[in-house]
N, C-alpha and C positions, 0 to 999 in steps of 0.2 A: 504494500500500500504506500503510495507516495502522496506527499502533501505539497501542493504548489501554491502556497500562500503568496498573494501579491499585495503590493503597496501602491495604490494609484497616486499619480501626481500630474503636474503639468509644468511646462516651460513658460515662465512669465515673460511676455513680450513675443512669444512665438507667433509668427504670422504677421506681426507688425514691425518687429525689429530684426527678425531673422526668418529666412524662408526654410521650408522643410528640406530642400536640397542642400542648403548651407549647413543645416544641422547634421545631415548625413555625412557631408564632406568633412566637417570638423571632428566628428567623433570616430571617423574611420580609423584613425591611428591608435585608438584605445582598444580595438579588438576586431573580431570578424563581424562583418555586416552580412546579414541574411535577409533578403527581401521577403516580405510576407504579402505578396500579390499587391492589391491596391490598398491594403490597410495600413501600410507603413513598412517598417523594417525592425529587425531585432539586432541588438548589439551583444555579442558574446565576448566579454572582456578577455584580453590576453592574460595568461597566468604569468606571474613574475618568474616562476621556475618552469621552463619549458620541458625539463626532463621528467618530472613527475608532478602529479596533481596533489596539492596540499589543501585539503578542504577547509582548514582553518584560515587560509590566506586567500580564499576565493572571493571575487567580487560578484555581485548579482547580475543576472541577465536582464537587460532592459529592452522593453518593446516601445518603440516610438510610433505613435499613431498620427495619422495625417491631420488630426484636429489639435496637435501639439500637446496632447496628453501623453503620459508615459505609464507603463505598468512595470513595476520593479519586482522581479521574482526573488523573494526573500527566504524561501524555505531553507531551513537548516543553516542559515547564514548568521554569522556573528554581527550584532548590531553595529559594532565599530566599523566593520568592513562595508556595510551598506551605507552608513553615514559618510564614510571616507570616499566611496565611489560617487555618491551624489555630489559631494563637493568637487571632485575631479571633473565630473560632467559640467557642473556649473562654471568652473574655471575655464574649461575647454570652450564652452559656448559663449562665455562672457555675459551670461544672463543667469538670474537666480532660478532655481527649481523649487517649486512648492510641492510638498508631498502631504499625504493624508494625515489627519490626526489619529489618535488611538481608536476612534470610532469608524475609521475608514472614510471620513468626510473630507472632501477637498473643496475649499471655498475659492472660487475664481471670480474676481470682481474687476471692474474698471479701475478701482482704487489701486490695485497692484501695478497696473500700467502707469498710472500717474505717479506713484511712489518711485517707480523705476526711472521715469523721465526726470523727476526731481533729483534723484541720486546722481545720474549722469550730468545733469546741469550743474550740480554742486562740484563736480570734478573739473569743471571748466569747459565742458563740451556740450554737445547737444545729445540727441538720442544715440544709442549704441549704433555704431556703424556709420554715423553721420557727424561725429564730433571732429573738430579740427585738430 
């Protein structure tokens, strides 16, 4: 019996500040990309050790959906590794990733976009990808 528990989330600014193809291109260096027909793609992160699989060091598989939501497969994962990989994804994309709370609820609001715009404005630029 296997348990494929998922943690839903979304990419703040996806579709407005970054396209789906840009996301795919940016994360391609983090692992193997597998297309899932018209629904999006799956990222299977590279292992730090290519010689043997160490389950304590594994990162979660991430499904990127065309609506800029993500599904993070967290079964049997150490929480630290899940959180670490979400941060790596966020750094790679240059955008924050919001994930579900303990009830599995993801709140996606226009306020997220406005806060992100304010964040980049305070850095001295404009929107991500458009700053000088």
